[in-house]
C-alpha positions, 0 to 999 in steps of 0.5 A: 366478320372481322374485329371484336366488340363494337368494331366487329363487322363494320358497316360498309361505307367504303371507309372503315375509319368513318364507319368506326367513327359513325358507329361510336357516335350513334352508340354513345347516343344510347348513353354508353360510355367509351369504357363500356363500348370497349368491352366484348359484346354479348347479344341477347336474342329476345323474343317477347310478344303480345301474341306469345304467352310462353314468353311473358317473363322475357323482360326479367330474363333479359335483365338477368342475362344482362346482369350476368354479362356485366358482372363478367365484364361484357356489354349486353345488347338485347335485340329482337327477333320474330317470336312464334306463339304456338296458338296465335299463328295461322295456319300454323307456327311451323310455317314460320319456324324457318323464317325465325331461324333465318332472322336469328342467323342473319341478325347474329351474323350482321350485328356487332356481337362476340357471342349470343344468348338466345332466349326462347321457349314456345314450341318452334322458337327453341328449334329456330334459335338452335338452327340459326345458332348452328348456322351462324356458328358464333359462341352461343348459349340457349336459355329457355323460358321454362314450363308453367306450374299447374292449375287446379280444378275440383281438387285435380291438377291441370296442365296445358295442354294434355288436360285441355284435350282430355276435357275437350274430348269429354265435352264433345262426348257430352260428359262435360257441359258448357259451363264446366268447359268454360271454367276449365278454360281459365284453369289450364294455363295459370302461370307464365311459361310453356306447357306443363307437360312433356309436350314439344316445348319441354322436349325441345328444352331437354334436347337443347340441354342434352345437345350441350347448348344450354347450361346443365340442369336448366331445361326443366326449371319452372318459368316462375321459379327463382332458379330460372333467373339464376340460370339466366344470369349464369348464361350471361356470365358464360356467354362472356367466357365463351368469347375467348375460349369457346366452344362454338356450336360446331364443336357441340352439335355433333353426330354423337350429341345428336344421338344422345339427344335421340336417346333422351327423347326416347327415354322421356317419351318426348314429342313427335315434333322433336324428331322433325326439329332435331333433324332440322338442327342436325341438318344445319351441321350436315348431320342426317338421322336415318330411320334405321338408326332412330328405330335402333335407338328407340328399341334399345332405350327404355321410357323412364319418365312418367309424365303426361301426356303418356303418364301421370306427372307434370314438368314441375314434378320432373324438375323436382325429381332430378330433371335431365341429369337423373335421366342421363345417369340412368342411361349412361351406358347408352350415351356417348360420353365424349360430347361437350356442352357450352361449359366445355365439360364432357358429358362423362365429366358431368355424370361423374359429379354427385347428384341430388335426390331422385324421385323414382316415381317420376324418373324410374330406375332402369330396372323398373321402366315405364316401358322397356322400349322408346316412345317413338318409332319410324314406319316405312311401307308402301304408304310411307316410302319416305317414312312416318312417325308413330308414338307408341308410348301414347297409343293403344297397344290393342291397335298396334297390329290392325287392318281396317277400312279407310275413311278419307278426308281430302284436306283440312276443310273436308275434315272440319266439314264432315268429322261430326256429321251424323251421317258419316260412314265410320265405325270404331275399327276403321282407319281415319285418313287425312290428306294434304296436311303436309309441309307444302300443302298446309305448313304441316299443322298439328292436325294429325290428332284427328278428333274421334267422330262425335257419333263414335265419341258419344258411344264411348270410343276413346281411340282409333287409328288415324294417319296423315301427313300432318303433325300433332301436338306433343301434348296429344295422345292416341294411336296416330301415324304422322309425318307420312312422306312424301306428303299427298300434295307432292304426289306421295302414295297417301294421295292415292288412298280412297274411301273403303281401301284396306290399310294395314298397320304393324308396329311389330314390323314398323310398316304402314301399307295400303292394300291396293295393287301397286299398279293401281296405286300408280294409276291413281297417282297419275290422275292426281292434279296438284294445286298451284303453288302460292303466288308470292311472298314468304309462303311462295318461298316456303312451298318451293324450298321446304323439305319433307319431314324426315329432312326436318322441314327446313329449307333446302338452301339452308341445310349443310352438306355432310362433314365429309362432303365439305370442301 
């Protein structure tokens, strides 16, 4: 794309002078003066939607970014892209993350802008925008909408969505009646913003900051806090500065910044979904994350942040306690300090600056961690030859080394039909297995948090081992193995599991194994009939080209070659 400002990437009519003349004419029809149209242009990717509660503050964020752009001498031009509201999409927002990434990349490339501010917040919107930004490689700043504040119920603080799962579990077990669960429904999500806990949205906001794509210190500012608007204004100012001096995303998203993001993911005990999303963002830069490296980083990095779903606090506490900067300072010795952020500052330079007060009850010192090892690990074994993810920080340690009988659900419909059947043959020490919920089969929904069968819940069972090729919400908890690859739908070993088989889980060995002879597993897989692919549209494209979880569930034609392989 050639040119700058309004002349950047002229529409092709076969006559460049006519294209410039026509564009100026139509631009002036929007009430813009020639003086304004002579300025550099900052695009503002905005994602408001009546189906996205996380983005309720979008209008005022766009206004604040625009204010910053104008103050710095630029011309702001907001433009819409797809918006993904996590709980409003069927079958799951994960199916549409890649579509939003494509939309973002193509609109950034196609329209006349010299830099862009990307505004998102809900689970899949930030990774989609980062994926698009890395591929477009135009100077870019990520701005997140920010987390909700908490609600109250009978003197207790509540935050979506960890507390919604906790209360729903009580309701299923008969500990909470219909009237109270309806009351709690209106008290879980009481302000604008993303989930109030260390779920996927909060984790991805933190990762965006650690990667260097967001302004330092902005990941955890609550959505309704005045500083969120100040951050928006400053993001607009910065986007103008980036036009001439950079850096661009390809200078920011590097192997070192990706490893730093993994370190912080472990230290904050972030969402399992972030592993998939970070792999996708890294993949757009040609960077691959190996299971071995992930496990090494996890084993070297303590959990320092005491927030739900695995701890006690909420994102508003994390922000007040010191935020991302406080975490970075505690694990400085483990980080690559040569990485740069959107301001051009290195991480080392950032950490040399004086810090504010840190609340050690929320962000623990290195000498007193929540856990001496990271929250997430990758598993292998004959049931997961392509890998699986386990959130040990959210699991029951007594279930880390177990062997149990498989209770199998063939798909999501089977799970819904039988999980609460009083006649279901299941005991507390069994292992629940869900098949055909992976990326190709079902878009990889957050169904990996299989509910405790109602008859066991009523007996007081709070946790049991559950395994699947699905994902789970970053707000969830339990002894749950996720992202098993290859998925059952494409003939992965998970497809061979039958009721009554013995399965062994070893967190110490980082393995998940089906205790069935390999020859029998091969024979069973040979008899599996794979269902037909979707016949048309985006879903057909998705099923044909989506990669497995370890590769980020991106489209195979959108990932970049490793840097050393590029011509």
